[in-house]
VODREN-651853 format. One record per residue (C-alpha): residue number from 1; residue in three letters; x, y, z. Coordinates in pm, 1 decimal, m for minus. Example, Ala and Ser with C-alpha at 12.3 -4.5 7.8 and 13.67 -1.06 7.14 Angstrom:
<sites>
1,ala,1230.0,m450.0,780.0
2,ser,1367.0,m106.0,714.0
</sites>
This chain:
<sites>
1,unk,m291.7,4941.5,m852.9
2,unk,m507.1,4625.4,m842.9
3,unk,m404.7,4306.9,m665.7
4,unk,m433.1,4089.1,m976.6
5,unk,m336.6,3722.4,m965.0
6,unk,m107.5,3576.6,m1229.6
7,unk,m202.7,3212.7,m1308.7
8,unk,156.5,3140.3,m1408.4
9,unk,258.6,3203.0,m1047.6
10,unk,14.7,2935.6,m940.3
11,unk,155.7,2685.1,m1189.2
12,unk,516.7,2761.9,m1101.1
13,unk,446.3,2706.7,m731.9
14,unk,282.3,2367.7,m776.3
15,unk,511.1,2231.1,m1048.8
16,unk,847.7,2285.3,m885.8
17,unk,806.6,2069.0,m577.4
18,unk,693.3,2355.8,m354.8
19,unk,356.9,2200.4,m272.5
20,unk,353.3,2010.1,56.3
21,unk,70.8,1901.7,286.0
22,unk,118.2,1786.5,645.5
23,unk,m152.9,1607.1,840.6
24,unk,m126.9,1509.3,1206.4
25,unk,m312.2,1403.7,1516.0
26,unk,m592.1,1643.8,1600.6
27,unk,m897.9,1631.0,1820.7
28,unk,m962.5,1758.9,2171.8
29,unk,m951.4,1650.5,2532.9
30,unk,m1253.4,1774.6,2729.4
31,unk,m1251.1,1766.8,3108.5
32,unk,m1553.2,1932.3,3264.6
33,unk,m1583.9,2278.7,3112.2
34,unk,m1225.6,2275.1,2979.4
35,unk,m1138.2,2173.7,2624.9
36,unk,m776.0,2123.3,2521.9
37,unk,m649.8,2075.9,2166.9
38,unk,m451.4,1753.0,2128.9
39,unk,m220.1,1916.9,1875.1
40,unk,m130.9,2192.7,2127.1
41,unk,m55.5,1941.6,2399.8
42,unk,154.5,1733.6,2159.5
43,unk,362.0,2036.7,2057.2
44,unk,418.9,2122.2,2422.1
45,unk,523.2,1769.6,2518.2
46,unk,761.8,1735.6,2224.1
47,unk,917.4,2079.4,2276.6
48,unk,986.0,2031.0,2648.0
49,unk,1115.6,1676.6,2600.4
50,unk,1348.0,1798.1,2326.0
51,unk,1472.0,2123.5,2483.0
52,unk,1435.1,2056.0,2855.6
53,unk,1286.8,2400.2,2905.3
54,unk,967.9,2602.6,2887.2
55,unk,1157.5,2838.1,2657.6
56,unk,1174.7,2557.1,2401.4
57,unk,795.4,2537.7,2416.4
58,unk,774.8,2916.1,2371.6
59,unk,1006.7,2903.3,2071.5
60,unk,809.1,2620.4,1910.3
61,unk,492.1,2833.2,1913.2
62,unk,657.8,3172.3,1863.8
63,unk,540.3,3292.2,2205.1
64,unk,707.8,3488.6,2479.6
65,unk,828.5,3288.5,2779.3
66,unk,552.6,3442.6,2992.9
67,unk,281.1,3351.2,2743.0
68,unk,411.4,2994.3,2711.3
69,unk,425.9,2955.7,3089.2
70,unk,70.0,3085.2,3122.6
71,unk,m47.8,2837.7,2862.5
72,unk,128.5,2552.5,3042.0
73,unk,m36.4,2651.6,3369.2
74,unk,m374.6,2657.0,3196.3
75,unk,m315.8,2300.5,3071.9
76,unk,m225.9,2185.8,3422.1
77,unk,m528.5,2355.1,3573.7
78,unk,m759.3,2189.4,3320.6
79,unk,m606.0,1844.8,3374.2
80,unk,m576.6,1885.0,3749.8
81,unk,m223.0,1746.3,3751.6
82,unk,125.4,1899.8,3708.6
83,unk,274.1,1829.1,3366.3
84,unk,629.2,1953.5,3423.3
85,unk,874.8,1989.7,3707.1
86,unk,1180.0,2210.3,3739.8
87,unk,1499.9,2057.7,3875.2
88,unk,1795.2,2272.8,3972.5
89,unk,2072.2,2226.5,3721.2
90,unk,1861.3,2003.5,3495.6
91,unk,1602.2,2239.1,3353.9
92,unk,1241.1,2139.4,3302.1
93,unk,1119.9,1781.8,3252.5
94,unk,781.6,1612.9,3219.4
95,unk,628.4,1470.2,3534.2
96,unk,533.6,1103.8,3545.3
97,unk,177.3,1203.1,3457.3
98,unk,295.6,1432.4,3176.7
99,unk,526.1,1165.0,3032.5
100,unk,246.3,906.3,3040.9
101,unk,5.3,1140.6,2863.7
102,unk,272.0,1227.8,2607.1
103,unk,328.9,856.2,2545.2
104,unk,m45.0,801.5,2494.7
105,unk,m57.9,1071.0,2226.1
106,unk,264.5,943.7,2069.8
107,unk,127.4,589.3,2050.0
108,unk,m193.3,717.2,1891.1
109,unk,5.4,914.5,1634.9
110,unk,217.4,609.9,1552.9
111,unk,m91.6,396.4,1508.7
112,unk,m247.2,651.1,1274.5
113,unk,72.8,749.6,1097.2
114,unk,23.1,531.6,790.3
115,unk,m328.0,670.2,750.1
116,unk,m194.8,1025.0,777.2
117,unk,61.1,953.1,505.3
118,unk,m202.9,801.1,275.0
119,unk,m442.1,1089.4,325.1
120,unk,m160.0,1339.4,276.5
121,unk,m89.4,1187.5,m66.1
122,unk,m459.0,1214.2,m152.8
123,unk,m484.1,1578.8,m46.5
124,unk,m166.6,1669.3,m235.5
125,unk,m302.5,1506.3,m552.4
126,unk,m628.1,1699.2,m527.3
127,unk,m458.0,2028.5,m442.1
128,unk,m202.2,1995.5,m719.9
129,unk,m478.2,1939.0,m974.1
130,unk,m678.0,2234.3,m838.6
131,unk,m374.9,2462.6,m862.4
132,unk,m235.6,2348.4,m1196.9
133,unk,m516.0,2165.7,m1372.5
134,unk,m292.1,1858.1,m1382.0
135,unk,m232.0,1578.9,m1134.7
136,unk,112.4,1456.3,m1041.0
137,unk,223.4,1105.3,m1127.1
138,unk,60.4,829.8,m922.8
139,unk,253.2,535.3,m785.9
140,unk,107.0,188.9,m835.1
141,unk,264.2,m102.5,m649.0
142,unk,132.5,m416.9,m813.0
143,unk,170.2,m788.1,m850.6
144,unk,290.8,m875.3,m1199.4
145,unk,27.2,m921.0,m1466.1
146,unk,99.1,m910.9,m1842.4
147,unk,m221.7,m722.4,m1923.0
148,unk,m167.7,m453.1,m1657.8
149,unk,194.7,m405.8,m1764.5
150,unk,92.1,m378.0,m2129.8
151,unk,m176.1,m115.1,m2067.3
152,unk,49.6,95.7,m1845.2
153,unk,331.9,84.3,m2100.6
154,unk,104.0,260.2,m2347.8
155,unk,5.8,548.6,m2118.9
156,unk,151.5,789.5,m1866.1
157,unk,63.4,942.0,m1530.3
158,unk,112.0,616.4,m1337.1
159,unk,449.3,487.0,m1218.9
160,unk,443.5,109.1,m1182.6
161,unk,655.7,m88.6,m935.6
162,unk,619.2,m464.8,m977.9
163,unk,638.4,m677.0,m662.4
164,unk,450.0,m949.4,m478.1
165,unk,89.9,m896.0,m373.2
166,unk,178.7,m881.8,m4.4
167,unk,451.3,m624.3,m62.2
168,unk,220.5,m417.0,m284.3
169,unk,m48.0,m403.5,m17.0
170,unk,218.0,m323.5,241.1
171,unk,319.7,m20.1,34.3
172,unk,m40.5,98.0,16.2
173,unk,m107.0,43.7,385.4
174,unk,207.5,228.9,494.0
175,unk,133.6,518.5,258.3
176,unk,428.7,482.1,19.4
177,unk,206.8,399.2,m280.8
178,unk,m117.2,551.8,m407.1
179,unk,m265.4,222.0,m522.2
180,unk,m198.0,m150.3,m508.7
181,unk,m271.4,m426.5,m757.9
182,unk,m297.7,m772.5,m605.0
183,unk,m454.6,m1116.8,m617.1
184,unk,m500.7,m1390.5,m359.7
185,unk,m580.9,m1702.0,m559.3
186,unk,m915.5,m1873.8,m564.5
187,unk,m1041.4,m1694.7,m252.3
188,unk,m1150.1,m1344.6,m162.7
189,unk,m945.3,m1089.7,35.3
190,unk,m1157.3,m1134.8,347.7
191,unk,m1076.9,m1507.4,357.8
192,unk,m708.6,m1465.6,270.3
193,unk,m617.2,m1295.6,600.3
194,unk,m380.8,m998.0,648.6
195,unk,m274.3,m793.9,461.7
196,unk,m548.2,m881.2,210.2
197,unk,m827.1,m861.5,466.8
198,unk,m694.7,m523.4,591.1
199,unk,m799.9,m349.4,270.8
200,unk,m1174.7,m294.7,295.0
201,unk,m1432.4,m15.2,294.9
202,unk,m1440.2,8.6,673.9
203,unk,m1067.3,86.2,675.3
204,unk,m1108.9,365.0,420.7
205,unk,m1025.6,176.8,99.8
206,unk,m1202.9,116.8,m229.6
207,unk,m1148.4,m233.5,m367.2
208,unk,m1211.0,m272.1,m740.5
209,unk,m1206.5,m614.4,m911.8
210,unk,m1021.5,m537.7,m1237.9
211,unk,m1066.1,m873.6,m1410.9
212,unk,m1048.2,m1246.9,m1366.3
213,unk,m752.3,m1436.7,m1506.3
214,unk,m677.4,m1803.9,m1560.7
215,unk,m393.1,m1954.9,m1360.0
216,unk,m242.8,m2295.1,m1420.7
217,unk,69.3,m2498.7,m1482.0
218,unk,302.7,m2360.2,m1745.1
219,unk,468.5,m2659.1,m1914.6
220,unk,735.4,m2725.0,m2172.9
221,unk,598.8,m2736.0,m2531.4
222,unk,426.1,m3066.7,m2594.3
223,unk,431.6,m3142.9,m2219.2
224,unk,697.4,m3414.4,m2252.7
225,unk,672.4,m3503.3,m1879.9
226,unk,299.6,m3569.2,m1904.6
227,unk,217.1,m3334.6,m1615.1
228,unk,m155.3,m3310.6,m1546.5
229,unk,m189.9,m3191.9,m1185.7
230,unk,m7.1,m3051.3,m883.4
231,unk,62.1,m3403.2,m753.8
232,unk,271.3,m3475.1,m1066.4
233,unk,512.5,m3202.1,m960.0
234,unk,641.4,m3426.7,m680.5
235,unk,785.4,m3675.9,m928.3
236,unk,1163.5,m3704.7,m934.2
237,unk,1184.3,m3633.0,m1307.8
238,unk,999.4,m3298.4,m1282.9
239,unk,1183.4,m2968.9,m1225.9
240,unk,969.3,m2685.9,m1092.3
241,unk,1033.4,m2308.2,m1099.1
242,unk,857.5,m2113.9,m823.2
243,unk,743.2,m1754.7,m771.4
244,unk,899.5,m1543.8,m496.0
245,unk,779.2,m1544.1,m135.8
246,unk,500.4,m1292.1,m79.3
247,unk,356.1,m1319.2,m430.1
248,unk,m9.0,m1413.9,m462.7
249,unk,83.3,m1695.1,m699.7
250,unk,329.6,m1841.2,m446.6
251,unk,64.5,m1823.9,m173.1
252,unk,m182.5,m2006.7,m396.7
253,unk,73.0,m2274.0,m484.2
254,unk,151.5,m2329.8,m115.7
255,unk,m218.5,m2371.3,m40.3
256,unk,m253.2,m2626.6,m322.5
257,unk,43.6,m2823.1,m186.9
258,unk,m117.7,m2828.9,157.3
259,unk,m449.7,m2943.6,11.7
260,unk,m266.8,m3222.8,m172.3
261,unk,m75.9,m3317.4,146.9
262,unk,255.0,m3244.9,m27.1
263,unk,556.5,m3096.8,147.8
264,unk,750.7,m2818.0,m28.9
265,unk,1058.4,m3038.4,9.7
266,unk,890.5,m3289.9,m221.4
267,unk,902.1,m3040.0,m507.4
268,unk,1232.3,m3036.9,m695.3
269,unk,1303.2,m2669.9,m761.0
270,unk,1069.6,m2528.0,m496.0
271,unk,1348.7,m2293.0,m381.5
272,unk,1412.7,m2166.9,m736.9
273,unk,1231.3,m1832.0,m752.7
274,unk,1138.0,m1585.7,m1028.0
275,unk,958.3,m1252.9,m986.8
276,unk,712.5,m1243.8,m1278.6
277,unk,490.1,m1478.5,m1476.4
278,unk,694.7,m1396.8,m1783.7
279,unk,1020.9,m1492.5,m1610.5
280,unk,874.8,m1827.8,m1503.7
281,unk,764.0,m1890.1,m1861.3
282,unk,1108.7,m1797.9,m1994.2
283,unk,1284.4,m2044.5,m1759.9
284,unk,1058.1,m2323.5,m1886.0
285,unk,1091.2,m2216.9,m2251.7
286,unk,1471.7,m2236.1,m2234.6
287,unk,1458.0,m2588.0,m2087.8
288,unk,1582.3,m2504.9,m1736.3
289,unk,1254.8,m2623.4,m1576.3
290,unk,958.6,m2838.2,m1669.2
291,unk,676.5,m2659.1,m1490.9
292,unk,572.0,m2348.0,m1302.7
293,unk,252.3,m2180.6,m1187.4
294,unk,140.2,m1875.6,m1385.4
295,unk,m120.2,m1712.4,m1605.8
296,unk,m231.2,m1850.5,m1941.3
297,unk,m122.7,m1528.9,m2116.5
298,unk,242.3,m1592.6,m2022.5
299,unk,224.5,m1951.3,m2152.6
300,unk,72.8,m1849.3,m2484.5
301,unk,323.2,m1569.6,m2536.8
302,unk,613.7,m1817.9,m2532.7
303,unk,435.4,m2112.9,m2691.2
304,unk,415.6,m2325.4,m2376.1
305,unk,159.4,m2588.2,m2287.0
306,unk,m89.9,m2496.2,m2017.8
307,unk,m298.1,m2698.0,m1772.8
308,unk,m563.6,m2483.9,m1608.2
309,unk,m602.7,m2489.8,m1230.2
310,unk,m868.0,m2220.5,m1192.4
311,unk,m961.8,m1855.8,m1219.8
312,unk,m879.4,m1578.0,m976.1
313,unk,m969.1,m1210.6,m939.0
314,unk,m707.7,m936.9,m975.8
315,unk,m790.6,m633.1,m760.9
316,unk,m699.4,m266.0,m751.1
317,unk,m704.4,m105.4,m403.7
318,unk,m689.3,269.4,m333.6
319,unk,m771.2,504.8,m48.0
320,unk,m1132.7,616.6,m60.2
321,unk,m1026.1,981.7,m52.4
322,unk,m799.1,953.4,m358.7
323,unk,m953.5,1129.7,m658.2
324,unk,m742.7,1008.9,m950.5
325,unk,m873.2,1020.7,m1309.2
326,unk,m564.1,830.0,m1424.8
327,unk,m672.8,527.8,m1221.6
328,unk,m1024.7,546.8,m1360.9
329,unk,m872.5,546.9,m1710.0
330,unk,m657.5,246.2,m1618.8
331,unk,m958.4,52.1,m1492.0
332,unk,m1151.9,123.9,m1811.1
333,unk,m864.9,33.4,m2042.9
334,unk,m778.0,m288.7,m1861.6
335,unk,m1137.7,m408.7,m1848.9
336,unk,m1192.8,m332.6,m2216.9
337,unk,m886.7,m531.9,m2317.3
338,unk,m959.0,m816.4,m2074.6
339,unk,m1286.0,m882.6,m2258.0
340,unk,m1093.8,m975.7,m2573.4
341,unk,m781.7,m1154.3,m2443.7
342,unk,m730.6,m1525.5,m2396.1
343,unk,m694.5,m1618.5,m2031.7
344,unk,m887.8,m1314.1,m1907.9
345,unk,m1251.8,m1233.4,m1853.7
346,unk,m1445.5,m934.8,m1726.1
347,unk,m1566.0,m951.8,m1367.0
348,unk,m1944.5,m965.5,m1348.5
349,unk,m2115.6,m676.2,m1167.3
350,unk,m2117.7,m748.2,m796.0
351,unk,m1851.7,m1018.8,m823.8
352,unk,m1581.5,m1021.8,m563.1
</sites>
């Protein structure tokens, strides 16, 4: 009887949530001629701290007590210091040296944890596609943009969560999203500071400029207040509607206020917040506000007046290791449509 493989078994395994990848701190500690695996030491430290016994260490590795004790002694011989001590009535505990070394590894793991989570998502995507021929749904955390929302509504394979640019990048950096869409006004990510400056090639990310879009003041039809610039927003007869804290548009507005030497308290309605360009436009269209900062596309959709304040780049950030055809399709579709939409333009090659 041959050991034939049924492809349906492969598909069933990967499609029913049974696929899981775990990455952790690896590497070695070399002292003289001795080389110790960091993962082995970490397992030992965690097991003894949790169980208060060498037997707990043995159970964690599926070893006999004697084998676990011999391994512990080998670690101590290589390090030249005792790692554990036995106390009558209290079991086994880590020595001061052992606890300090355990803390060093724990701190390193914590510092790398977000990277482990991101890379785990990337490996799972690749493995799922290798096993089934299909990739699982990707999660995109992104600042609101009418064009991006429109393109994603016409396709599948990408789950969109709309939020501010800072929150979107936070999701990517902590590993709870596969990609982030963001903007940082009329400056590049490197100049915008964290978290924007944290997403770069040296940190293991690919940053793709999707398009440029025109931002400006969204105004009531006919601009009855005669608003022409940011300084006009400080007039007593002007009601402003703001974007939420953490959004790229809010950050840009705050920078423009600072450049104009205007305090937020001078803006009537500064504390009134909406979460999308479309919501800001709707508040103005219904007469509840006179002005707000947003993209030209939102103004034109609701028949509002628009005073341009400049162009900005909208970026897509992903881990370098993520191989995701769905994102490549998204980039192509968005760029194609941006070339033919008012208020958008294609980013020139090499533009940032």
